C-alpha positions as CSV (number, residue, x, y, z in Angstrom):
1,X,0.0,0.0,0.0
2,X,2.8,2.3,0.8
3,X,4.2,1.9,-2.7
4,X,0.8,2.8,-4.2
5,X,0.6,6.0,-2.2
6,X,4.1,6.9,-3.2
7,X,3.3,6.4,-6.9
8,X,0.1,8.4,-6.5
9,X,1.9,11.3,-4.8
10,X,4.4,11.4,-7.7
11,X,1.5,11.5,-10.2
12,X,-0.8,14.0,-8.4
13,X,-0.2,16.6,-11.2
14,X,-1.9,14.2,-13.6
15,X,-5.2,14.0,-11.7
16,X,-7.4,16.7,-13.1
17,X,-10.6,15.7,-11.2
18,X,-10.0,15.2,-7.5
19,X,-13.1,13.0,-7.3
20,X,-11.3,10.4,-9.4
21,X,-8.3,10.1,-7.0
22,X,-9.7,7.1,-5.3
23,X,-10.2,5.2,-8.6
24,X,-6.7,6.2,-9.6
25,X,-5.3,4.8,-6.4
26,X,-7.2,1.6,-6.8
27,X,-5.8,1.3,-10.3
28,X,-2.3,1.6,-9.0
29,X,-2.9,-1.0,-6.3
30,X,-4.4,-3.4,-8.9
31,X,-1.4,-2.9,-11.2
32,X,1.1,-3.5,-8.4
33,X,-0.8,-6.7,-7.4
34,X,-0.5,-7.8,-11.0
35,X,3.2,-7.1,-11.1
36,X,3.6,-9.0,-7.8
37,X,1.8,-12.0,-9.2
38,X,3.7,-12.0,-12.5
39,X,7.0,-12.3,-10.6
40,X,5.6,-15.2,-8.7
41,X,6.5,-13.6,-5.3
42,X,4.7,-15.4,-2.5
43,X,4.7,-14.1,1.0
44,X,5.6,-16.7,3.6
45,X,4.7,-14.3,6.4
46,X,1.1,-15.3,6.5
47,X,1.6,-19.0,6.5
48,X,0.9,-20.9,9.7
49,X,4.1,-22.5,11.0
50,X,3.9,-26.3,11.0
51,X,4.7,-26.3,14.8
52,X,1.6,-24.3,15.5
53,X,-0.8,-26.7,13.8
54,X,-3.2,-28.7,16.0
55,X,-2.6,-32.4,15.0
56,X,-6.4,-33.0,15.2
57,X,-7.0,-30.2,12.7
58,X,-4.3,-31.1,10.2
59,X,-6.6,-32.9,7.8
60,X,-9.0,-29.9,7.9
61,X,-6.1,-27.5,7.3
62,X,-4.9,-29.6,4.3
63,X,-8.4,-29.7,2.9
64,X,-8.9,-26.0,3.3
65,X,-5.5,-25.3,1.7
66,X,-6.3,-27.5,-1.2
67,X,-9.6,-25.8,-1.7
68,X,-8.0,-22.4,-1.5
69,X,-5.4,-23.4,-4.0
70,X,-8.0,-24.7,-6.5
71,X,-10.0,-21.5,-6.1
72,X,-7.0,-19.3,-6.7
73,X,-6.0,-21.3,-9.8
74,X,-9.6,-21.0,-11.1
75,X,-9.6,-17.3,-10.6
76,X,-6.1,-17.0,-12.3
77,X,-7.5,-18.8,-15.3
78,X,-10.3,-16.3,-15.8
79,X,-10.0,-13.6,-18.5
80,X,-8.3,-10.5,-17.2
81,X,-11.4,-8.3,-16.9
82,X,-13.4,-10.9,-15.1
83,X,-10.5,-11.6,-12.8
84,X,-10.1,-7.9,-12.0
85,X,-13.8,-7.3,-11.4
86,X,-14.0,-10.3,-9.1
87,X,-10.9,-9.3,-7.2
88,X,-12.2,-5.7,-6.7
89,X,-15.7,-6.9,-5.7
90,X,-14.9,-9.8,-3.4
91,X,-11.4,-9.0,-2.1
92,X,-11.5,-5.2,-1.9
93,X,-15.3,-5.2,-1.4
94,X,-15.9,-2.3,-3.8
95,X,-19.3,-1.5,-5.2
96,X,-20.1,-2.0,-8.9
97,X,-19.9,1.8,-9.4
98,X,-16.4,2.0,-7.7
99,X,-15.2,-0.9,-9.9
100,X,-16.5,0.8,-13.0
101,X,-14.6,4.0,-12.0
102,X,-11.4,2.1,-11.2
103,X,-11.4,0.0,-14.5
104,X,-12.9,2.8,-16.6
105,X,-15.8,0.6,-17.6
106,X,-19.6,1.1,-17.6
107,X,-21.5,-0.4,-14.6
108,X,-23.3,-2.8,-17.0
109,X,-19.9,-4.1,-18.3
110,X,-18.7,-4.7,-14.7
111,X,-21.9,-6.6,-13.9
112,X,-21.5,-8.7,-17.0
113,X,-17.8,-9.5,-16.2
114,X,-18.8,-10.4,-12.6
115,X,-21.7,-12.6,-13.7
116,X,-19.6,-14.4,-16.4
117,X,-16.6,-14.8,-14.0
118,X,-18.8,-16.3,-11.3
119,X,-20.5,-18.6,-13.7
120,X,-17.1,-19.8,-15.0
121,X,-15.9,-20.4,-11.4
122,X,-19.0,-22.4,-10.6
123,X,-18.3,-24.7,-13.6
124,X,-14.6,-25.2,-12.5
125,X,-15.2,-25.6,-8.8
126,X,-18.0,-25.8,-6.3
127,X,-15.9,-23.8,-3.9
128,X,-17.6,-20.5,-4.7
129,X,-19.5,-19.3,-1.6
130,X,-23.2,-18.6,-1.8
131,X,-22.6,-15.0,-0.8
132,X,-20.9,-14.5,-4.2
133,X,-24.2,-15.0,-6.0
134,X,-25.0,-12.0,-8.1
135,X,-23.3,-8.6,-8.6
136,X,-25.1,-5.8,-6.7
């Protein structure tokens, strides 16, 4: 996040409409996340150390990790626009209007990308939560 704010501060002179600053910042964050994923950098900081695992819950942890891996792979296989819309909606919890402003798309396009992306995820995996039903 710090890198995103630094890049935005360097580019403030380019923002003509202050109301679009939030969308511009989200675009920077999205691009930085893409760069991070392209390089294949994985953060080990958030992994649970093996010594902290409850032996009774190891099977559940393995199952959850496998499900998460399958879901991440399915999202990565989505077309870029669908993947971006789903990430902004369900990870950053942005509204359809905020996603439209960030990606410079119409709200109807965002809804279409969300609907198609979720439909494709449902065909690939049954791991999609029920709360990810329809774009709002």
